[in-house]
Each structure stands twice: as structure tokens, then as C-alpha cells.
Gaussian input, Z-matrix of N, CA and C with variables (Angstrom, degrees):
# hf/3-21g

backbone

0 1
 N
 C     1     B1
 C     2     B2     1     A1
 N     3     B3     2     A2     1     D1
 C     4     B4     3     A3     2     D2
 C     5     B5     4     A4     3     D3
 N     6     B6     5     A5     4     D4
 C     7     B7     6     A6     5     D5
 C     8     B8     7     A7     6     D6
 N     9     B9     8     A8     7     D7
 C    10    B10     9     A9     8     D8
 C    11    B11    10    A10     9     D9
 N    12    B12    11    A11    10    D10
 C    13    B13    12    A12    11    D11
 C    14    B14    13    A13    12    D12
 N    15    B15    14    A14    13    D13
 C    16    B16    15    A15    14    D14
 C    17    B17    16    A16    15    D15
 N    18    B18    17    A17    16    D16
 C    19    B19    18    A18    17    D17
 C    20    B20    19    A19    18    D18
 N    21    B21    20    A20    19    D19
 C    22    B22    21    A21    20    D20
 C    23    B23    22    A22    21    D21
 N    24    B24    23    A23    22    D22
 C    25    B25    24    A24    23    D23
 C    26    B26    25    A25    24    D24
 N    27    B27    26    A26    25    D25
 C    28    B28    27    A27    26    D26
 C    29    B29    28    A28    27    D27
 N    30    B30    29    A29    28    D28
 C    31    B31    30    A30    29    D29
 C    32    B32    31    A31    30    D30
 N    33    B33    32    A32    31    D31
 C    34    B34    33    A33    32    D32
 C    35    B35    34    A34    33    D33
 N    36    B36    35    A35    34    D34
 C    37    B37    36    A36    35    D35
 C    38    B38    37    A37    36    D36
 N    39    B39    38    A38    37    D37
 C    40    B40    39    A39    38    D38
 C    41    B41    40    A40    39    D39
 N    42    B42    41    A41    40    D40
 C    43    B43    42    A42    41    D41
 C    44    B44    43    A43    42    D42
 N    45    B45    44    A44    43    D43
 C    46    B46    45    A45    44    D44
 C    47    B47    46    A46    45    D45
 N    48    B48    47    A47    46    D46
 C    49    B49    48    A48    47    D47
 C    50    B50    49    A49    48    D48
 N    51    B51    50    A50    49    D49
 C    52    B52    51    A51    50    D50
 C    53    B53    52    A52    51    D51
 N    54    B54    53    A53    52    D52
 C    55    B55    54    A54    53    D53
 C    56    B56    55    A55    54    D54
 N    57    B57    56    A56    55    D55
 C    58    B58    57    A57    56    D56
 C    59    B59    58    A58    57    D57
 N    60    B60    59    A59    58    D58
 C    61    B61    60    A60    59    D59
 C    62    B62    61    A61    60    D60
 N    63    B63    62    A62    61    D61
 C    64    B64    63    A63    62    D62
 C    65    B65    64    A64    63    D63
 N    66    B66    65    A65    64    D64
 C    67    B67    66    A66    65    D65
 C    68    B68    67    A67    66    D66
 N    69    B69    68    A68    67    D67
 C    70    B70    69    A69    68    D68
 C    71    B71    70    A70    69    D69
 N    72    B72    71    A71    70    D70
 C    73    B73    72    A72    71    D71
 C    74    B74    73    A73    72    D72
 N    75    B75    74    A74    73    D73
 C    76    B76    75    A75    74    D74
 C    77    B77    76    A76    75    D75
 N    78    B78    77    A77    76    D76
 C    79    B79    78    A78    77    D77
 C    80    B80    79    A79    78    D78
 N    81    B81    80    A80    79    D79
 C    82    B82    81    A81    80    D80
 C    83    B83    82    A82    81    D81
 N    84    B84    83    A83    82    D82
 C    85    B85    84    A84    83    D83
 C    86    B86    85    A85    84    D84
 N    87    B87    86    A86    85    D85
 C    88    B88    87    A87    86    D86
 C    89    B89    88    A88    87    D87
 N    90    B90    89    A89    88    D88
 C    91    B91    90    A90    89    D89
 C    92    B92    91    A91    90    D90
 N    93    B93    92    A92    91    D91
 C    94    B94    93    A93    92    D92
 C    95    B95    94    A94    93    D93
 N    96    B96    95    A95    94    D94
 C    97    B97    96    A96    95    D95
 C    98    B98    97    A97    96    D96
 N    99    B99    98    A98    97    D97
 C   100   B100    99    A99    98    D98
 C   101   B101   100   A100    99    D99
 N   102   B102   101   A101   100   D100
 C   103   B103   102   A102   101   D101
 C   104   B104   103   A103   102   D102
 N   105   B105   104   A104   103   D103
 C   106   B106   105   A105   104   D104
 C   107   B107   106   A106   105   D105
 N   108   B108   107   A107   106   D106
 C   109   B109   108   A108   107   D107
 C   110   B110   109   A109   108   D108
 N   111   B111   110   A110   109   D109
 C   112   B112   111   A111   110   D110
 C   113   B113   112   A112   111   D111
 N   114   B114   113   A113   112   D112
 C   115   B115   114   A114   113   D113
 C   116   B116   115   A115   114   D114
 N   117   B117   116   A116   115   D115
 C   118   B118   117   A117   116   D116
 C   119   B119   118   A118   117   D117
 N   120   B120   119   A119   118   D118
 C   121   B121   120   A120   119   D119
 C   122   B122   121   A121   120   D120
 N   123   B123   122   A122   121   D121
 C   124   B124   123   A123   122   D122
 C   125   B125   124   A124   123   D123
 N   126   B126   125   A125   124   D124
 C   127   B127   126   A126   125   D125
 C   128   B128   127   A127   126   D126
 N   129   B129   128   A128   127   D127
 C   130   B130   129   A129   128   D128
 C   131   B131   130   A130   129   D129
 N   132   B132   131   A131   130   D130
 C   133   B133   132   A132   131   D131
 C   134   B134   133   A133   132   D132
 N   135   B135   134   A134   133   D133
 C   136   B136   135   A135   134   D134
 C   137   B137   136   A136   135   D135
 N   138   B138   137   A137   136   D136
 C   139   B139   138   A138   137   D137
 C   140   B140   139   A139   138   D138
 N   141   B141   140   A140   139   D139
 C   142   B142   141   A141   140   D140
 C   143   B143   142   A142   141   D141
 N   144   B144   143   A143   142   D142
 C   145   B145   144   A144   143   D143
 C   146   B146   145   A145   144   D144
 N   147   B147   146   A146   145   D145
 C   148   B148   147   A147   146   D146
 C   149   B149   148   A148   147   D147
 N   150   B150   149   A149   148   D148
 C   151   B151   150   A150   149   D149
 C   152   B152   151   A151   150   D150
 N   153   B153   152   A152   151   D151
 C   154   B154   153   A153   152   D152
 C   155   B155   154   A154   153   D153
 N   156   B156   155   A155   154   D154
 C   157   B157   156   A156   155   D155
 C   158   B158   157   A157   156   D156
 N   159   B159   158   A158   157   D157
 C   160   B160   159   A159   158   D158
 C   161   B161   160   A160   159   D159
 N   162   B162   161   A161   160   D160
 C   163   B163   162   A162   161   D161
 C   164   B164   163   A163   162   D162
 N   165   B165   164   A164   163   D163
 C   166   B166   165   A165   164   D164
 C   167   B167   166   A166   165   D165

   B1=1.4540
   B2=1.5006
   B3=1.4067
   B4=1.3580
   B5=1.5834
   B6=1.2997
   B7=1.5454
   B8=1.5086
   B9=1.3104
   B10=1.4313
   B11=1.4866
   B12=1.3799
   B13=1.4469
   B14=1.4452
   B15=1.4177
   B16=1.4880
   B17=1.4989
   B18=1.3065
   B19=1.4627
   B20=1.5695
   B21=1.2744
   B22=1.4039
   B23=1.5718
   B24=1.3154
   B25=1.4577
   B26=1.4695
   B27=1.2918
   B28=1.5205
   B29=1.5083
   B30=1.2969
   B31=1.5236
   B32=1.5955
   B33=1.2786
   B34=1.4298
   B35=1.5718
   B36=1.3501
   B37=1.3882
   B38=1.5065
   B39=1.3426
   B40=1.4012
   B41=1.5067
   B42=1.4099
   B43=1.3755
   B44=1.5140
   B45=1.2897
   B46=1.4134
   B47=1.5493
   B48=1.3407
   B49=1.4654
   B50=1.4065
   B51=1.3355
   B52=1.4789
   B53=1.4637
   B54=1.3525
   B55=1.4289
   B56=1.4568
   B57=1.1921
   B58=1.5262
   B59=1.4697
   B60=1.3192
   B61=1.4597
   B62=1.4609
   B63=1.3574
   B64=1.4522
   B65=1.5217
   B66=1.3655
   B67=1.4492
   B68=1.5383
   B69=1.2553
   B70=1.4180
   B71=1.5518
   B72=1.3395
   B73=1.5036
   B74=1.5309
   B75=1.3433
   B76=1.3996
   B77=1.5382
   B78=1.3571
   B79=1.4760
   B80=1.4879
   B81=1.2889
   B82=1.4569
   B83=1.5512
   B84=1.3429
   B85=1.5515
   B86=1.5496
   B87=1.3315
   B88=1.4936
   B89=1.5184
   B90=1.2570
   B91=1.4525
   B92=1.4955
   B93=1.2932
   B94=1.4141
   B95=1.4896
   B96=1.3423
   B97=1.4005
   B98=1.5419
   B99=1.2942
   B100=1.5025
   B101=1.5163
   B102=1.3525
   B103=1.4597
   B104=1.5028
   B105=1.3136
   B106=1.4922
   B107=1.5163
   B108=1.3375
   B109=1.4942
   B110=1.5392
   B111=1.2972
   B112=1.5006
   B113=1.5368
   B114=1.3596
   B115=1.4784
   B116=1.5044
   B117=1.3525
   B118=1.5107
   B119=1.4978
   B120=1.3305
   B121=1.4820
   B122=1.5143
   B123=1.3665
   B124=1.4658
   B125=1.4684
   B126=1.3157
   B127=1.4984
   B128=1.5871
   B129=1.3166
   B130=1.4765
   B131=1.5295
   B132=1.3651
   B133=1.4681
   B134=1.5154
   B135=1.3371
   B136=1.4904
   B137=1.5450
   B138=1.3646
   B139=1.4104
   B140=1.5259
   B141=1.2906
   B142=1.5798
   B143=1.5202
   B144=1.3141
   B145=1.4399
   B146=1.4929
   B147=1.3030
   B148=1.3693
   B149=1.6244
   B150=1.2964
   B151=1.4962
   B152=1.5098
   B153=1.4402
   B154=1.4382
   B155=1.5619
   B156=1.3600
   B157=1.5373
   B158=1.4478
   B159=1.3375
   B160=1.5154
   B161=1.5331
   B162=1.3714
   B163=1.4991
   B164=1.5199
   B165=1.3271
   B166=1.4704
   B167=1.5575
   A1=105.41
   A2=117.37
   A3=122.61
   A4=107.51
   A5=115.40
   A6=117.53
   A7=105.31
   A8=113.50
   A9=122.58
   A10=110.58
   A11=120.99
   A12=119.11
   A13=108.83
   A14=115.82
   A15=119.75
   A16=112.92
   A17=116.93
   A18=125.69
   A19=111.80
   A20=119.75
   A21=120.43
   A22=115.21
   A23=114.66
   A24=120.11
   A25=111.10
   A26=123.77
   A27=124.50
   A28=111.25
   A29=114.55
   A30=121.90
   A31=103.80
   A32=113.29
   A33=122.76
   A34=111.07
   A35=118.50
   A36=123.75
   A37=111.80
   A38=116.64
   A39=121.18
   A40=105.19
   A41=117.95
   A42=129.45
   A43=104.96
   A44=118.16
   A45=120.81
   A46=112.87
   A47=114.86
   A48=124.58
   A49=108.49
   A50=117.04
   A51=122.97
   A52=107.28
   A53=118.96
   A54=124.89
   A55=116.99
   A56=118.74
   A57=124.19
   A58=110.07
   A59=114.82
   A60=122.51
   A61=108.00
   A62=115.19
   A63=119.45
   A64=112.09
   A65=113.93
   A66=119.52
   A67=111.78
   A68=123.98
   A69=132.14
   A70=113.39
   A71=116.82
   A72=120.66
   A73=112.50
   A74=115.79
   A75=118.41
   A76=115.20
   A77=112.02
   A78=117.57
   A79=112.01
   A80=119.78
   A81=124.62
   A82=110.66
   A83=112.90
   A84=116.55
   A85=108.98
   A86=116.61
   A87=119.44
   A88=110.37
   A89=118.82
   A90=123.77
   A91=114.57
   A92=118.10
   A93=121.15
   A94=113.30
   A95=120.93
   A96=127.88
   A97=109.96
   A98=114.79
   A99=119.29
   A100=113.24
   A101=116.60
   A102=120.29
   A103=111.45
   A104=114.10
   A105=118.16
   A106=112.01
   A107=114.92
   A108=119.53
   A109=114.04
   A110=118.51
   A111=121.56
   A112=112.22
   A113=116.96
   A114=120.47
   A115=113.70
   A116=112.16
   A117=114.92
   A118=113.05
   A119=116.34
   A120=119.24
   A121=110.94
   A122=118.68
   A123=118.57
   A124=110.22
   A125=120.27
   A126=120.93
   A127=109.13
   A128=116.64
   A129=117.41
   A130=110.63
   A131=113.04
   A132=117.81
   A133=112.05
   A134=115.97
   A135=119.88
   A136=106.75
   A137=122.56
   A138=121.96
   A139=113.81
   A140=111.33
   A141=114.76
   A142=108.32
   A143=121.69
   A144=124.03
   A145=108.68
   A146=122.92
   A147=128.25
   A148=113.56
   A149=110.38
   A150=117.81
   A151=114.27
   A152=110.78
   A153=115.30
   A154=111.14
   A155=115.65
   A156=115.01
   A157=109.72
   A158=121.48
   A159=121.96
   A160=110.41
   A161=118.76
   A162=116.90
   A163=114.85
   A164=115.90
   A165=116.81
   A166=110.78
   D1=136.69
   D2=178.11
   D3=-127.49
   D4=130.44
   D5=176.65
   D6=-114.95
   D7=147.58
   D8=178.07
   D9=-140.53
   D10=116.94
   D11=177.94
   D12=-75.38
   D13=119.98
   D14=-179.86
   D15=-100.48
   D16=-12.17
   D17=173.15
   D18=-165.50
   D19=169.04
   D20=-179.28
   D21=-54.96
   D22=-25.90
   D23=-174.97
   D24=-115.00
   D25=5.76
   D26=-175.59
   D27=-139.17
   D28=140.01
   D29=177.34
   D30=-129.49
   D31=132.70
   D32=169.02
   D33=-87.72
   D34=130.40
   D35=179.94
   D36=-120.06
   D37=124.17
   D38=176.16
   D39=-114.48
   D40=124.74
   D41=-164.96
   D42=-137.86
   D43=122.73
   D44=179.91
   D45=-160.99
   D46=-177.19
   D47=177.88
   D48=-125.04
   D49=152.42
   D50=171.73
   D51=-148.37
   D52=134.95
   D53=-178.97
   D54=-173.84
   D55=-175.74
   D56=178.23
   D57=-140.46
   D58=140.51
   D59=176.23
   D60=-136.29
   D61=125.22
   D62=-174.93
   D63=-83.37
   D64=162.71
   D65=178.18
   D66=-65.92
   D67=144.85
   D68=4.34
   D69=-89.03
   D70=-4.33
   D71=-177.10
   D72=-61.58
   D73=-27.23
   D74=-178.05
   D75=-69.41
   D76=-22.50
   D77=175.65
   D78=-66.01
   D79=-25.83
   D80=-179.37
   D81=-67.56
   D82=-23.13
   D83=-177.77
   D84=-63.84
   D85=-27.31
   D86=-178.09
   D87=-67.18
   D88=-24.96
   D89=-176.16
   D90=-99.84
   D91=-3.44
   D92=-173.73
   D93=-99.96
   D94=136.44
   D95=178.66
   D96=-99.37
   D97=89.64
   D98=-172.78
   D99=-71.99
   D100=-25.94
   D101=172.03
   D102=-62.36
   D103=-44.07
   D104=179.05
   D105=-68.65
   D106=-40.84
   D107=-179.30
   D108=-71.18
   D109=-37.90
   D110=-170.25
   D111=-114.19
   D112=-16.64
   D113=-172.25
   D114=-52.56
   D115=-47.90
   D116=-179.53
   D117=-62.07
   D118=-44.06
   D119=179.30
   D120=-62.43
   D121=-41.52
   D122=-178.73
   D123=-69.06
   D124=-35.84
   D125=178.18
   D126=-66.96
   D127=-37.79
   D128=178.52
   D129=-65.22
   D130=-42.56
   D131=179.41
   D132=-59.62
   D133=-44.69
   D134=-175.35
   D135=-69.58
   D136=-35.04
   D137=175.87
   D138=-65.65
   D139=-38.13
   D140=177.07
   D141=-69.74
   D142=-39.01
   D143=177.74
   D144=-63.00
   D145=-45.38
   D146=175.30
   D147=-52.04
   D148=-52.54
   D149=176.08
   D150=-53.26
   D151=-47.18
   D152=-175.21
   D153=-70.50
   D154=-36.49
   D155=179.98
   D156=-72.08
   D157=-30.58
   D158=-178.34
   D159=-76.61
   D160=-20.71
   D161=-179.11
   D162=-100.15
   D163=1.12
   D164=177.37
   D165=-103.62

């Protein structure tokens, strides 16, 4: 996660994943819905980050 203050009242957040998965496990990635699996957790994390940044 990278945060960048772009103004006194705004922060840009860059959040992502990086990794490597070898064959044949990488073929499973085609069948997985990562938004469904991780979307809720990422949204919760961003809301918590927002709360923390706004209270400091």
C-alpha cells in the first residue's frame, strides 16, 4: 500500500497485489473471482484507513 498526500484534505491510496504462481496452479486463477473473494476485505481496509487518516 502506498499513500500520497495530495492536499491537506486528500490522500491518494494505491493498493494492490504482486506475486507469482507456478503451473499448474496458475491455471486456477482463470476460474477465480478475486473481486468476490477479496472485495469486501479491501473495502473494509480502505474504510478503516480513511477513519485513521481523518483522526490523526
